Structures are given as structure tokens and as C-alpha cells.
Backbone as XML, in Angstrom:
<?xml version="1.0"?>
<chain id="A" units="angstrom">
  <residue number="1" name="MET">
    <atom name="N" x="39.237" y="209.700" z="-59.041"/>
    <atom name="CA" x="38.123" y="211.319" z="-58.680"/>
    <atom name="C" x="39.686" y="211.202" z="-57.975"/>
  </residue>
  <residue number="2" name="TYR">
    <atom name="N" x="40.912" y="212.278" z="-58.208"/>
    <atom name="CA" x="41.110" y="213.128" z="-57.023"/>
    <atom name="C" x="40.461" y="213.626" z="-56.182"/>
  </residue>
  <residue number="3" name="PHE">
    <atom name="N" x="39.625" y="214.107" z="-56.124"/>
    <atom name="CA" x="39.359" y="215.077" z="-55.424"/>
    <atom name="C" x="38.217" y="214.694" z="-54.345"/>
  </residue>
  <residue number="4" name="TYR">
    <atom name="N" x="38.424" y="213.582" z="-54.625"/>
    <atom name="CA" x="36.992" y="213.073" z="-53.558"/>
    <atom name="C" x="37.706" y="212.398" z="-52.220"/>
  </residue>
  <residue number="5" name="THR">
    <atom name="N" x="36.702" y="212.919" z="-50.624"/>
    <atom name="CA" x="38.069" y="213.080" z="-49.378"/>
    <atom name="C" x="38.212" y="211.627" z="-48.893"/>
  </residue>
  <residue number="6" name="ARG">
    <atom name="N" x="37.211" y="210.351" z="-48.832"/>
    <atom name="CA" x="37.346" y="209.474" z="-48.856"/>
    <atom name="C" x="38.784" y="207.862" z="-49.648"/>
  </residue>
  <residue number="7" name="PRO">
    <atom name="N" x="39.102" y="207.568" z="-48.412"/>
    <atom name="CA" x="40.184" y="207.349" z="-49.006"/>
    <atom name="C" x="39.846" y="206.427" z="-50.156"/>
  </residue>
  <residue number="8" name="LYS">
    <atom name="N" x="41.361" y="206.734" z="-51.474"/>
    <atom name="CA" x="40.928" y="205.821" z="-52.576"/>
    <atom name="C" x="41.178" y="204.308" z="-52.319"/>
  </residue>
  <residue number="9" name="THR">
    <atom name="N" x="41.208" y="203.456" z="-52.800"/>
    <atom name="CA" x="41.182" y="201.466" z="-53.376"/>
    <atom name="C" x="41.341" y="201.273" z="-54.496"/>
  </residue>
  <residue number="10" name="SER">
    <atom name="N" x="41.684" y="202.186" z="-55.376"/>
    <atom name="CA" x="41.989" y="201.318" z="-56.894"/>
    <atom name="C" x="43.993" y="202.389" z="-56.895"/>
  </residue>
  <residue number="11" name="ARG">
    <atom name="N" x="44.314" y="202.308" z="-57.887"/>
    <atom name="CA" x="45.739" y="202.738" z="-58.081"/>
    <atom name="C" x="45.401" y="203.968" z="-59.333"/>
  </residue>
  <residue number="12" name="GLU">
    <atom name="N" x="44.513" y="203.804" z="-59.471"/>
    <atom name="CA" x="44.219" y="204.838" z="-61.462"/>
    <atom name="C" x="44.029" y="206.036" z="-60.335"/>
  </residue>
  <residue number="13" name="ASP">
    <atom name="N" x="43.232" y="205.978" z="-59.135"/>
    <atom name="CA" x="42.521" y="207.189" z="-59.228"/>
    <atom name="C" x="43.393" y="207.770" z="-57.836"/>
  </residue>
  <residue number="14" name="LEU">
    <atom name="N" x="44.858" y="207.194" z="-56.910"/>
    <atom name="CA" x="45.763" y="207.642" z="-56.144"/>
    <atom name="C" x="46.860" y="208.116" z="-57.160"/>
  </residue>
  <residue number="15" name="PHE">
    <atom name="N" x="46.961" y="209.422" z="-56.696"/>
    <atom name="CA" x="47.676" y="210.064" z="-57.407"/>
    <atom name="C" x="49.435" y="209.782" z="-56.990"/>
  </residue>
  <residue number="16" name="ASP">
    <atom name="N" x="50.438" y="209.965" z="-57.555"/>
    <atom name="CA" x="51.334" y="210.203" z="-56.969"/>
    <atom name="C" x="52.037" y="209.579" z="-56.516"/>
  </residue>
  <residue number="17" name="ARG">
    <atom name="N" x="51.556" y="208.105" z="-55.702"/>
    <atom name="CA" x="52.230" y="207.805" z="-54.494"/>
    <atom name="C" x="53.095" y="205.635" z="-55.154"/>
  </residue>
  <residue number="18" name="GLU">
    <atom name="N" x="53.077" y="205.238" z="-56.662"/>
    <atom name="CA" x="53.054" y="204.211" z="-56.235"/>
    <atom name="C" x="54.334" y="203.882" z="-55.603"/>
  </residue>
  <residue number="19" name="ALA">
    <atom name="N" x="55.759" y="204.645" z="-55.618"/>
    <atom name="CA" x="56.468" y="204.261" z="-55.156"/>
    <atom name="C" x="55.476" y="203.757" z="-53.280"/>
  </residue>
  <residue number="20" name="GLU">
    <atom name="N" x="54.835" y="204.419" z="-53.305"/>
    <atom name="CA" x="55.094" y="204.180" z="-51.279"/>
    <atom name="C" x="54.233" y="202.518" z="-50.979"/>
  </residue>
  <residue number="21" name="VAL">
    <atom name="N" x="52.561" y="202.291" z="-52.624"/>
    <atom name="CA" x="52.438" y="200.885" z="-51.815"/>
    <atom name="C" x="53.329" y="200.145" z="-52.562"/>
  </residue>
  <residue number="22" name="GLU">
    <atom name="N" x="54.089" y="200.386" z="-54.033"/>
    <atom name="CA" x="55.053" y="198.924" z="-53.950"/>
    <atom name="C" x="56.371" y="199.259" z="-52.479"/>
  </residue>
  <residue number="23" name="ALA">
    <atom name="N" x="56.676" y="199.861" z="-51.500"/>
    <atom name="CA" x="56.885" y="199.675" z="-50.629"/>
    <atom name="C" x="56.543" y="198.986" z="-49.100"/>
  </residue>
  <residue number="24" name="VAL">
    <atom name="N" x="54.687" y="199.533" z="-49.548"/>
    <atom name="CA" x="54.035" y="198.622" z="-48.312"/>
    <atom name="C" x="54.092" y="196.662" z="-48.717"/>
  </residue>
  <residue number="25" name="LYS">
    <atom name="N" x="53.818" y="196.572" z="-50.182"/>
    <atom name="CA" x="53.671" y="195.364" z="-50.727"/>
    <atom name="C" x="54.402" y="194.258" z="-50.703"/>
  </residue>
  <residue number="26" name="ALA">
    <atom name="N" x="56.276" y="194.971" z="-50.550"/>
    <atom name="CA" x="57.260" y="194.654" z="-50.572"/>
    <atom name="C" x="57.546" y="193.982" z="-48.625"/>
  </residue>
  <residue number="27" name="LEU">
    <atom name="N" x="56.786" y="194.755" z="-47.650"/>
    <atom name="CA" x="56.594" y="194.299" z="-46.501"/>
    <atom name="C" x="56.038" y="192.946" z="-46.056"/>
  </residue>
  <residue number="28" name="SER">
    <atom name="N" x="57.329" y="191.864" z="-45.432"/>
    <atom name="CA" x="57.109" y="190.963" z="-44.869"/>
    <atom name="C" x="56.487" y="190.523" z="-43.536"/>
  </residue>
  <residue number="29" name="ALA">
    <atom name="N" x="56.960" y="191.593" z="-42.264"/>
    <atom name="CA" x="56.261" y="191.816" z="-41.959"/>
    <atom name="C" x="54.745" y="191.459" z="-41.146"/>
  </residue>
  <residue number="30" name="PRO">
    <atom name="N" x="54.512" y="190.763" z="-40.041"/>
    <atom name="CA" x="53.069" y="190.742" z="-39.487"/>
    <atom name="C" x="51.939" y="191.483" z="-39.586"/>
  </residue>
  <residue number="31" name="ILE">
    <atom name="N" x="52.799" y="192.968" z="-38.732"/>
    <atom name="CA" x="51.679" y="193.918" z="-38.638"/>
    <atom name="C" x="52.663" y="194.632" z="-38.679"/>
  </residue>
  <residue number="32" name="THR">
    <atom name="N" x="51.835" y="195.718" z="-39.222"/>
    <atom name="CA" x="52.319" y="196.298" z="-40.084"/>
    <atom name="C" x="51.729" y="198.061" z="-39.447"/>
  </residue>
  <residue number="33" name="LEU">
    <atom name="N" x="51.686" y="199.006" z="-38.927"/>
    <atom name="CA" x="51.229" y="200.229" z="-38.220"/>
    <atom name="C" x="52.291" y="201.057" z="-39.395"/>
  </residue>
  <residue number="34" name="VAL">
    <atom name="N" x="51.164" y="202.383" z="-39.378"/>
    <atom name="CA" x="51.242" y="203.275" z="-40.018"/>
    <atom name="C" x="50.932" y="204.684" z="-39.883"/>
  </residue>
  <residue number="35" name="LEU">
    <atom name="N" x="52.096" y="205.584" z="-39.407"/>
    <atom name="CA" x="51.651" y="206.570" z="-38.297"/>
    <atom name="C" x="52.113" y="208.064" z="-39.210"/>
  </residue>
  <residue number="36" name="GLY">
    <atom name="N" x="51.278" y="208.908" z="-39.169"/>
    <atom name="CA" x="52.259" y="210.408" z="-39.407"/>
    <atom name="C" x="50.457" y="211.303" z="-39.309"/>
  </residue>
  <residue number="37" name="MET">
    <atom name="N" x="50.681" y="212.929" z="-40.535"/>
    <atom name="CA" x="49.675" y="213.454" z="-39.810"/>
    <atom name="C" x="48.543" y="213.328" z="-41.023"/>
  </residue>
  <residue number="38" name="ARG">
    <atom name="N" x="47.533" y="213.850" z="-40.443"/>
    <atom name="CA" x="46.254" y="213.750" z="-40.458"/>
    <atom name="C" x="46.377" y="213.717" z="-42.026"/>
  </residue>
  <residue number="39" name="ARG">
    <atom name="N" x="44.904" y="212.969" z="-42.998"/>
    <atom name="CA" x="44.557" y="213.472" z="-44.596"/>
    <atom name="C" x="46.327" y="213.436" z="-44.861"/>
  </residue>
  <residue number="40" name="ALA">
    <atom name="N" x="47.543" y="212.752" z="-45.203"/>
    <atom name="CA" x="48.201" y="213.314" z="-45.705"/>
    <atom name="C" x="47.802" y="211.575" z="-46.972"/>
  </residue>
  <residue number="41" name="GLY">
    <atom name="N" x="46.728" y="211.355" z="-46.744"/>
    <atom name="CA" x="47.023" y="209.446" z="-47.754"/>
    <atom name="C" x="48.109" y="208.572" z="-47.351"/>
  </residue>
  <residue number="42" name="LYS">
    <atom name="N" x="47.314" y="207.787" z="-45.764"/>
    <atom name="CA" x="47.977" y="206.651" z="-45.320"/>
    <atom name="C" x="47.167" y="205.687" z="-45.918"/>
  </residue>
  <residue number="43" name="SER">
    <atom name="N" x="46.050" y="205.975" z="-45.411"/>
    <atom name="CA" x="44.886" y="204.960" z="-44.979"/>
    <atom name="C" x="45.136" y="205.032" z="-46.843"/>
  </residue>
  <residue number="44" name="SER">
    <atom name="N" x="44.921" y="206.085" z="-47.676"/>
    <atom name="CA" x="44.637" y="205.419" z="-49.592"/>
    <atom name="C" x="46.042" y="204.524" z="-49.630"/>
  </residue>
  <residue number="45" name="VAL">
    <atom name="N" x="47.414" y="204.335" z="-49.320"/>
    <atom name="CA" x="47.930" y="203.779" z="-49.676"/>
    <atom name="C" x="48.241" y="201.861" z="-49.474"/>
  </residue>
  <residue number="46" name="LEU">
    <atom name="N" x="47.299" y="201.520" z="-48.300"/>
    <atom name="CA" x="47.346" y="201.103" z="-47.729"/>
    <atom name="C" x="46.379" y="199.762" z="-48.127"/>
  </residue>
  <residue number="47" name="LEU">
    <atom name="N" x="44.709" y="200.783" z="-48.472"/>
    <atom name="CA" x="43.784" y="200.261" z="-49.570"/>
    <atom name="C" x="44.322" y="199.977" z="-50.821"/>
  </residue>
  <residue number="48" name="VAL">
    <atom name="N" x="44.795" y="199.960" z="-51.222"/>
    <atom name="CA" x="45.640" y="200.119" z="-53.195"/>
    <atom name="C" x="46.351" y="199.157" z="-52.499"/>
  </residue>
  <residue number="49" name="ALA">
    <atom name="N" x="47.171" y="199.091" z="-52.118"/>
    <atom name="CA" x="47.753" y="197.520" z="-51.746"/>
    <atom name="C" x="47.858" y="196.919" z="-50.936"/>
  </residue>
  <residue number="50" name="ALA">
    <atom name="N" x="46.674" y="196.593" z="-50.376"/>
    <atom name="CA" x="45.965" y="195.375" z="-49.728"/>
    <atom name="C" x="45.092" y="194.811" z="-51.134"/>
  </residue>
  <residue number="51" name="SER">
    <atom name="N" x="44.612" y="195.934" z="-51.818"/>
    <atom name="CA" x="44.112" y="195.130" z="-53.274"/>
    <atom name="C" x="44.277" y="194.634" z="-53.295"/>
  </residue>
  <residue number="52" name="GLU">
    <atom name="N" x="46.015" y="195.393" z="-53.977"/>
    <atom name="CA" x="46.359" y="193.910" z="-54.638"/>
    <atom name="C" x="47.438" y="192.841" z="-54.156"/>
  </residue>
  <residue number="53" name="LEU">
    <atom name="N" x="47.193" y="192.956" z="-53.204"/>
    <atom name="CA" x="47.811" y="191.984" z="-52.809"/>
    <atom name="C" x="47.070" y="190.360" z="-53.080"/>
  </residue>
  <residue number="54" name="SER">
    <atom name="N" x="47.434" y="189.013" z="-53.120"/>
    <atom name="CA" x="46.788" y="187.992" z="-53.200"/>
    <atom name="C" x="46.545" y="187.091" z="-51.588"/>
  </residue>
  <residue number="55" name="HIS">
    <atom name="N" x="47.215" y="187.654" z="-50.429"/>
    <atom name="CA" x="46.903" y="186.887" z="-49.199"/>
    <atom name="C" x="45.612" y="188.259" z="-48.631"/>
  </residue>
  <residue number="56" name="PRO">
    <atom name="N" x="44.481" y="187.713" z="-47.632"/>
    <atom name="CA" x="44.139" y="188.303" z="-47.198"/>
    <atom name="C" x="45.081" y="189.383" z="-45.900"/>
  </residue>
  <residue number="57" name="VAL">
    <atom name="N" x="43.810" y="190.423" z="-45.898"/>
    <atom name="CA" x="44.537" y="191.553" z="-45.347"/>
    <atom name="C" x="43.203" y="192.328" z="-44.429"/>
  </residue>
  <residue number="58" name="ILE">
    <atom name="N" x="43.846" y="192.431" z="-42.668"/>
    <atom name="CA" x="42.747" y="192.702" z="-42.443"/>
    <atom name="C" x="43.059" y="194.762" z="-41.506"/>
  </residue>
  <residue number="59" name="TYR">
    <atom name="N" x="42.580" y="195.519" z="-41.852"/>
    <atom name="CA" x="43.012" y="196.480" z="-42.089"/>
    <atom name="C" x="41.788" y="197.354" z="-40.945"/>
  </residue>
  <residue number="60" name="ILE">
    <atom name="N" x="42.937" y="197.909" z="-39.735"/>
    <atom name="CA" x="41.811" y="198.571" z="-39.259"/>
    <atom name="C" x="41.942" y="199.916" z="-38.747"/>
  </residue>
  <residue number="61" name="ASP">
    <atom name="N" x="41.215" y="200.979" z="-39.048"/>
    <atom name="CA" x="41.054" y="202.267" z="-38.700"/>
    <atom name="C" x="41.253" y="202.372" z="-37.452"/>
  </residue>
  <residue number="62" name="ALA">
    <atom name="N" x="42.547" y="202.875" z="-36.912"/>
    <atom name="CA" x="41.639" y="203.569" z="-35.327"/>
    <atom name="C" x="42.020" y="204.462" z="-35.137"/>
  </residue>
  <residue number="63" name="GLY">
    <atom name="N" x="41.906" y="205.566" z="-36.044"/>
    <atom name="CA" x="41.433" y="206.784" z="-35.975"/>
    <atom name="C" x="40.162" y="206.541" z="-35.767"/>
  </residue>
  <residue number="64" name="LYS">
    <atom name="N" x="39.820" y="206.688" z="-35.793"/>
    <atom name="CA" x="37.741" y="206.100" z="-34.208"/>
    <atom name="C" x="38.584" y="205.884" z="-33.312"/>
  </residue>
  <residue number="65" name="PHE">
    <atom name="N" x="39.660" y="205.223" z="-32.849"/>
    <atom name="CA" x="39.706" y="205.232" z="-31.408"/>
    <atom name="C" x="40.323" y="206.628" z="-30.950"/>
  </residue>
  <residue number="66" name="GLU">
    <atom name="N" x="40.188" y="206.946" z="-31.181"/>
    <atom name="CA" x="41.001" y="209.468" z="-31.222"/>
    <atom name="C" x="40.131" y="209.961" z="-30.399"/>
  </residue>
  <residue number="67" name="ALA">
    <atom name="N" x="39.139" y="209.538" z="-30.194"/>
    <atom name="CA" x="38.087" y="210.303" z="-29.777"/>
    <atom name="C" x="37.961" y="209.802" z="-28.338"/>
  </residue>
  <residue number="68" name="ARG">
    <atom name="N" x="37.919" y="209.189" z="-27.723"/>
    <atom name="CA" x="38.135" y="207.749" z="-26.543"/>
    <atom name="C" x="39.786" y="208.292" z="-26.230"/>
  </residue>
  <residue number="69" name="ALA">
    <atom name="N" x="40.301" y="208.475" z="-24.874"/>
    <atom name="CA" x="41.203" y="208.297" z="-24.540"/>
    <atom name="C" x="42.144" y="207.779" z="-24.367"/>
  </residue>
  <residue number="70" name="VAL">
    <atom name="N" x="42.802" y="207.489" z="-25.760"/>
    <atom name="CA" x="44.407" y="207.491" z="-25.816"/>
    <atom name="C" x="44.986" y="207.286" z="-26.413"/>
  </residue>
  <residue number="71" name="SER">
    <atom name="N" x="46.344" y="207.334" z="-26.002"/>
    <atom name="CA" x="47.628" y="208.354" z="-26.175"/>
    <atom name="C" x="48.228" y="207.899" z="-27.142"/>
  </residue>
  <residue number="72" name="TYR">
    <atom name="N" x="49.404" y="208.539" z="-27.996"/>
    <atom name="CA" x="50.161" y="207.691" z="-28.328"/>
    <atom name="C" x="51.254" y="208.677" z="-28.507"/>
  </residue>
  <residue number="73" name="PHE">
    <atom name="N" x="52.208" y="208.183" z="-28.455"/>
    <atom name="CA" x="53.353" y="208.888" z="-28.771"/>
    <atom name="C" x="54.339" y="209.319" z="-30.212"/>
  </residue>
</chain>
């Protein structure tokens, strides 16, 4: 489903992001932040990588907090 507006969770639905998924899977940091422009595929890359990892992952969508007075630079 290429034109579905929700984030993808399987590699088969993700288009042309194999390198990014593998880079996320190779990270060894305990906390990872992914920042970028809206609707660029950040959530999809993270969710696909998380679905392929063998250890537990906590995913927090910080975009939900944007409507409140949160500032970031």
C-alpha cells in the first residue's frame, strides 16, 4: 500500500528506504531521536526497523506534543 497515509510497519509496504532501515537497525545507542521535515517517512522507517529487531522497542510519537507549547530548535 504505497499511498496509504498512515506509517508503514512492514518492509514490503515501504518504498526505497532499505538503507535507512538498515542504518536504524545497526544503531547501538539506548535512545535514538529522528528529526526531520513532516511526512518524510521517519515514522515508517522506525516502525519497520523496530518490527525486525529481536529486542523490545518503545516508540513515542512526539508529534502529538507539538500542539502544546513545546519548543525545539
